[in-house]
N, C-alpha and C positions, 0 to 999 in steps of 0.2 A: 324525539328531538332527530334523530337520521330520519329523511326521506325513505323510508321502504320501499315505497312503489317503485323510485325512481331507479335505488340501488337493488333490486332484483332484476331488473333487465342487464342483458348480458352482452358485455363488449367484446373486439373481434379482439384475439390474442395478441395479433400484427398492428394494432393501433398504442398497447401496450409496451409492445415491440420498439417502436416507431421510438416513444416517449421517452425510452430508457435507452436507446442505442445512435437516435439522431435519425437524419435521412441521407445518411453518407454511409449505412452500415454493409452497404455493400461492395464498397469500397475498403474499409478498415476491419472490417467484425467478422462477413461470412468466410472470406478465403482461410481465416483461421479455424473457424468452427469445421469447414470443410478436411481439411487438413487431418485438426488434433481427431476426427471422427473418423477417420484411416487405419485401418488393419496394422502399421508399422506403429499406431503409438497406444494399441490397447493395452489392460492392463494384464503383466504377465507375473505369474502366482510363480514363487519361490528360488527367486532368484538369491544369490548369495548381494552382498552391500558393494563388492568389486564386481560385480556383472549386472550390478543396477546402475550404477556409474558410467561404466560403460555402453549403454544400451541409451543412458542421458545424452552422452555427446554424439550417439549413431543417429540419434534421432535430433540434435543442435543441427547437426551438415545437412537434414530433409527440411528443418526450418531455413537453412541457409537456400538450400535450392529454390524453394518457393519463393525467395523475397526477389524481386526483378533487380534492384539497387538498393544495395546493403547502406551504402552512403548517404542513399536519402532517406532511409527506413533509418537509418539511427541519427538523420537531423530535425526527423518529423516526431513530437511530443505524443499529437494524436494518434499516430501510427505505433507508435511504442508502448504506449499504454492498452492500445487493443490488443497487440500480441498478449501482450503479461494477462488481460482478461480469461483468455483461454488456455493458456499453457498448463497454467499451475494445477488445474484438472486434469491433467492427464499425467506429468512428467512433472514433479517439483525438483529436480534434482539439472533437468533439461530446462526447465523455465528459469532456474539460478542461473545458469553457466551462458542459457541466452542474454540474460538482462546485462550479467559482467559485459560479455564481448561484444552488444552491442551499442550499451548506453554506457557502461562505465569506459570500458576500452576505444572502440571507435570512435565513441561519442566524445571523449576527450584529445582524441587524435584531433578531430574536427573542430573544435572547439579552440585550437592555437594553429599558429601558422602551420601548414599542412602541404601549401603549393608545390612545393620539389619535395614533397613525402612520396616516393613508389607505395603505398596501400593493396597493394594489386593481391599479395599473401593471407592479407586480413577479409579483405572482399572474397575470396574465393574461398577461404578459411582450409587453405592449406597450415595454417596456422593460426591456432586459436589466441585470443587476445585474454589477458585475465587482469586484474589490480589492483595496487598492492600500494595500502594507504594506514590502515590500522596497525598498531606494533603491540606488542604483548602489554607490557606499560601504557600506552599508549594509546585508548578507545576514543572517547568521546572527548578527550582533550590530544585529538591528533597534532592540534599545533604545534604542541609540547613534543611533538616527535626526535629522537633522535638518529636516525639513520642522516647519513652526510653524502653530499656528492662535491666532492672537491674539484672546482677548475686546475690541471693541470698544464700550466704554462709552457714546461718542455714539451710536449703531445697536441698540446691544444683542445684535447679530450676532458674527460672525469673522471673520478677512482669512485666508484660505491662502493662503500661500506656500514657494518649494521657493527658500532663502536664497542654492544655487549649484548649478552643474551636475551635481555629484556627487551631490545630494540627490535626484536625479529619479527618481521610482519608476520601477522595473527589472523590466520588461515585463508589465504587466500587458495583457489584452486590451480596448483603449480607442479603435481605432480604429472607425470608422463601420460596417463591413461588419457584418452582420445586423442591424442597428437602434441606434436612441439606448442612450444607454448613463447611466446612475447609477451610483454607487464609495461604499463605504467606505473612506475615508483613514486612516489611521494620522497622526495629528501629535501635533505635543508642544502641550499646552494651554498657552496662555500670559494669565496674568492680572495684571496689572503690572508686568509684566515679572518677575514668579512662576513657575517653571517649575515645574508641576503634574504631569508625564510625561503617557505617551501614550495618546492617548484616540480614537476614531474618529467620524469626522464623515461625515456622508450628503453626496455632491456628486454634482452635477449632471455631466457629461461633453457630453455635447450637448444643443443641442435639439433637438424636434421632427424637424427634416428632417435630423439625425445632422452635423452643421456644430457644431464645437467652440463650447463656452460663452468668452463674451470671461474672460480672465484663464487660458484651459488649452491647453496646448501642448503638442501630439502629436506625435509623432516616431518613424516605421513604424523599428523592426528588422528586422535581414538576419533569413532563414529558417536556423528550426534542425532540427535532425538526427533532431527529436522532435517529438510530435503537433503537426500543421498549426495555430496559431492565430494570430490576430491580434496579436503582442505587441508593443508602443509603452513607447517613454519619454516618461513623463507629468509635465510640471512643470506650477506653477500660479506664478503671477503676482498677489500683489494679490486672491486671488479672491473677492471676499465674497459671503457664508454667513450664512443666518439663525438665530437662537439654537436652531431645533428642530432646526438640522443634527448637532450634537453627544448623539451617541448616551449615554445615563443610563444610572444603574444605582447601585446599592448600592454600588459602589469609587468613584464619583466621580461627584457633580452639583454643578453651577454655577447660581444664583438669577437670574433675570435681571437683580439688580443686582450682579451679581458676586462671591457670596458661596459659597466652596466646602467640599463635605464629603464626607468621603469613610471609612468603616468599614477601609480600609486603610493604613496610615501609609507603604509604601514604595509609590514611583511605581515600581518594576520588578511590586512583583503588581498596581499597577493597571494597568500596562501589559499584564500575562500575564492579566489576567483580561478586558481589553479585546476581546484577539484570542484568547481562548479558542477560537473556533471551528477554530484550528488544528490543537487535538488530533483533534478529530472528523477535517478534514483527511485527516490521518495513518493513519485506518482507514482512509478511502475511496479513497487512495493504495497499500494492500495489499491491499483489495480489489479495486480494479482490476489490479492486478500476476496474482492467485492470477485471476481471472477468462481475461486473456491466459494465461497458463500451463498452463492446463487445457483452453483449445483448442487451443494449441499442439501439448500430449503426443497430444489426439484425434486427430489430424491425423499428426503422426507414424507414430505407432504401427498408424495403418490404414493410412500408405502402406507404410509397412514387411509389414504380410500383404499387401496387393493385389501391389505392387512385386516381380517375382521376378530371383534372379541363380544365378549357377551354386553349383551345390553343392558336393561332394567328391569326384564318379567325374567322371567324361566323361558328355558329354549328359544331365546330372540337372540341372535348375536346381530352388531353393527359395524358398521366398519369403524378405526380408532378415532377417525378422523371426528365423528360423531358425537368426542364426551370435548364438553369445552375448557376442560383439564388439560387436554390433547389439544386442541386447533388452537386455543388462546395464544399461547406462549408462540408459535410459528406462525399464525399470522402478526403478531405484533416481529416478529423476527423479520417477516416478511415486511410489513412497512418500513422496519430501519432500509433493508438493504435495496429499495425502491430509493428512501432519501438521500444513499450512501452513494448510490450511482447514479444518482441528479448532481449530487456538489462534484462526486470525481471530474463527471460532462464540465460542469462549470468551474472548475478548478484549472483542467487541462486548458481551456478555452483562454481563462486567462493569462494563463504562461505563455501559450503560445503567441497569445498578442501584445504582451507586456512589451513597455518602454525601459530605454536603463532608467527613469527616474521613476519606475512600477516595480525594479524589481526586487527589494528588500522587502516589499509588504505582500506579495507575492511570493517570495521563497518563507516567508512566516506561514501565510495561509494554504499552502503544500505541505510544509513542518505540522501544522493544526490536523489537517485532514488528513495526513499519511496514519498521526498518532490516533485518532478517531476512528479511522473506518480499518485499522489492522484491528485494536482493541474490540471492535464491535463484533468483528472475524471472529475472534476466538471465541465472542461469548455465543454467536448466532450457531457455527458450528459445534460450540458441546453441547448447545439445545438442541441440535438436530441427532447426534450422536446419540444422545442421552433419549430422543423419541425415539429413536429406531433399535433399541434395547438391544438386544446380543450381536442381532446384524448389521448395527452400524459399526461395531468391531473390525469386521472381517475388510480388509483391507480393500481388497476387488470391490465393494459397495462404494468408494468414493467419499466415504468422510473422513474416516478416523484417520488415513494416514495424512489426507488434505492440515488436520486440526492440528499436526505435529507438524506438519513443512509452515506451517503458518507462523509458528512462532523465529522463525527467523524471519517473517518480514517484520516483527514486532523491534528487533533486535537490525535490522540492514539500516544501510544510510542512516545513523545513528538513534539509540536505541530510546523508545518513544518517550519516557520519563524524561529524558536528557534533555532532547527538542523542544517537550511541553513546558518545560522549565524554563530554556531561555524565549523562548514565544512570549509565558508569560510574564518574565521582565521587561521584554521590551513593549508590551502589549501597558500593560501600568505604567511606563517613562516615558510616556507619548504617540506610542505605536498604534492603539486605537480611542477612537471616541464612542463614547452608548449612544444610542440613538435615544432620539428626545422622547419625555414621558407623554402618553397620548392624552390628549385634552378630553376624550370623550371619557364620563362617569361608567366605570366597571357594572355600575344597576341598568344603564342603558346599552348594554351588550350582553352579547349570547354565547356559549360557547358552541352553537352550531356554525359561527362565523371564523374563518381560518383568518381573517385578518387580524380580529381581536386574539386568537391563540398563538400568530405571530408577535404579534407585541405583547401578551405575555412573557413569553419567549425572551423576546426584546427585556422587558421588567425583571425577568430571573438577571439574566445578563451585566444588565449594570445594578442589580443588588451587590453583586458580587465583587464588578472592579470598585464598586464603592467601597465595601467591606477591606478586598487586598491593600486598596488604598488607604483607608483607614490603618490598618498595621503596619501597612510600610511609612507612615508619618507620626506612628506614635511613638514617645518613650523616647530615653534615649540607651541604646541598645550598648552591650559592651565590647561588642568588635560587629564590625558587617554581615558576617556569618550569619551572626546571633539573629541582627534582624531581620535578615531575609529569612531565617530559621520562623518568627512568627509570621512572617507575611506569604512565605510557601504554600499555604495548604487552601487558602482563599483564591490566592493565584490560577494555580492549578484547578481547582472549581469556576474560577472565568473561561480558561482555556476551553473545557470541556465541554460550558454551556453556550458558548463561541456556535465550536461547531456544532451542537444541535439547531442552535437558532438558523445555524446557515443552511443546515441541510435541511429542514422544514425550511426554509423560504425555495430552496431548488422543487421539493417536490409541492408546493402550493401553486409555482408558478409553472410547472408542470401542467397540474390540472387545469388552470387557466388556458393553458394554451391548448389544451386538446380536444380533436375535431369533433368531439360527437358528447352528446349530453351524459350516455351510459357512462363514455372511458371518464370523463370530468368528475363524477360522482363517484366514480371509483378511484382513483384516483386522491378526488378530496377526503375520501371515507380515510383512507389508506394516511392520508396529512392527521385527520384530524386525531387516529391510533395514535400513531409516532409523537404528537403534540400533547397530548393528554395525560402520556405517560410522563414525561420531563414535568409537564406542570404540575398532576398529582405529586410527585419526588418533594417541592419547591414549594408549594400551596400555603404554607406555614409562613413562610417568606413573603409571597403573594399578599396572601390576608393582613400580614403585621404593615405591609404597607401600603393599605388599602389597593392595591392593583386585582382584588378578587375581592366578591363579595362573599359570604358565610355560605348565603345557599350553594353557589355555584359549585364552592368547594365539596357540599356535599352531594352537588349533585356527578361530583366526579365519578366514584366506582360505579354511577349508573351507566353515562356517557361512554365508559371504557367498555362495559357490557352489549350495551345498544349498537357500536360500530363496530364489536367485536361480531355479534350477530349478524348485521349488516355484513360481511367480508367472507363470515363462515362458506354459504351456498357459491363463492366466484372463487378461492381457494386455488381450484383448477385451475383457474383462466391465470390469475397473477403471475401463475410458476408457468403457463406458457409463455407470458410475456418476456420470460427470462430467454426463453428461445433457447435453450437447450438442444442439441440435434439428439432426434432420438437414436439416431447410431450410438452416441457416447452412452445413452444412461440403457441402452441394451445391452451394456459391458459387466452393469449391476446386476448380481443374480438373484438380491431380494427382491428387485421388482419382475421378477418373472414368476415367479408363485408365492400364492398368500400359506407359504410353509415353514416349519422352522428351521428347515435349511437347504440349504444347494449344495450339494458334493461336486467339487475339483475332483475332475479324472486322476487317477494317480501317475 
């Protein structure tokens, strides 16, 4: 089934890197690769939690020094995404704070009227920006938040207030560690007792010395298992703000005498427009997870080539990677990492190019992608950690800490399950049209054909769409919640298989565009492995629907094994395509010697 003669040819790693990072890698990726490979970003053993947080902010300022124009950087989705792909590898806390400062904080200021606003302190990072939206009692239902900002006709400004303890802003990085901070705070705009919806307000958190401003209460939260960040619960007690604190735009403007206008009649739409940077944040989170995933695979596969173990005959040793039980899951993970990276490239470009009438569809696509990539990252990094045994538990080896920190990406900018439930509902109610069924009978098609594999992935998508729609239409449920509860399980399956099809298509397209036959074959083999696993998992449905033959179902196990065998000799080339700098890999003790442990000096 696999063209083994062609797949034995070795493509150049730089061709694979070009496929993954594009022709502008020197602009978007190489500067971050160099910076994060430098000595100040090396892993430091034995730091306390607070010391690690302080180090993250020191590194954040090094990042800021490396950016020519922070405002242009915050406005460029490709540039923001690229930085996240490399930052999380070296310092999860720094990456988190960078995402908040540049995207959520600066990005929100730039997305609203700002011509008369002096941003110099934030550009120079004399003050760090943070973002306060989620409340203790209102997470994914943030539109129901209780924090208020009341227009004060006597002063012409606003009064920001937290009405009860459960309305405190939950988990923002508002401690004085890292220097004084300002925030954009989401709050309900009240004018003469009229609730006009949620808007953002530029709010000072500390004075120049790092002391909380009068009316700002900050309570440190317990340490999390994810990235080391100064998480706090933050409340406001009748904090006076100037008129200029309100971030205004077409979705909502308030004159100095209290007259309100908006291009949007719905308070919910005003809220979504106000926090629009959360969508870009989802792209940042998926980029973050991609970088740590590719890094973990590079470490695990190199380690498996360096570390030797018993072979099948007495006294004979072979690399760990020689065993199918070891290399098959890592190769499957590598295929997924390629597909996920290429999906991220496609989605980022679509978001960059989106017109106003495309925004809703693009926002849903980004939500689907964020959930899928961050969950895949968890699975892949878990596999890598296990394949490295006890060495994989050592933080300095670059997998275990990043795996724990990835939990933050799964929750940040909307919990994955919640944003997928929303996407599922939209897809069932007109936001998605399945691809038409191919008119070529499966008996005339081959599992060697990438187009057939993509058609099968589309068939799986259509099957789950029909199943979910049937659940939505069938019977009279006692309540809307009960009706949705009968629908949500197949609806979430629809979102999952939709993401798989899109990722598979991105990988297949990349193979078609490859410059050489060797690279094209290798990318095609990766696509086969990626698609085979998904098709095998749904082969019963495909067979029942007549989209695959019984003979093809029986061929799938051998097809998977054959493509794994074809890819195995190229594993090191595949991870070289991830372009992880040698200087970064040199920081991981287990890659230096085939020994049970590498001691760290006391």
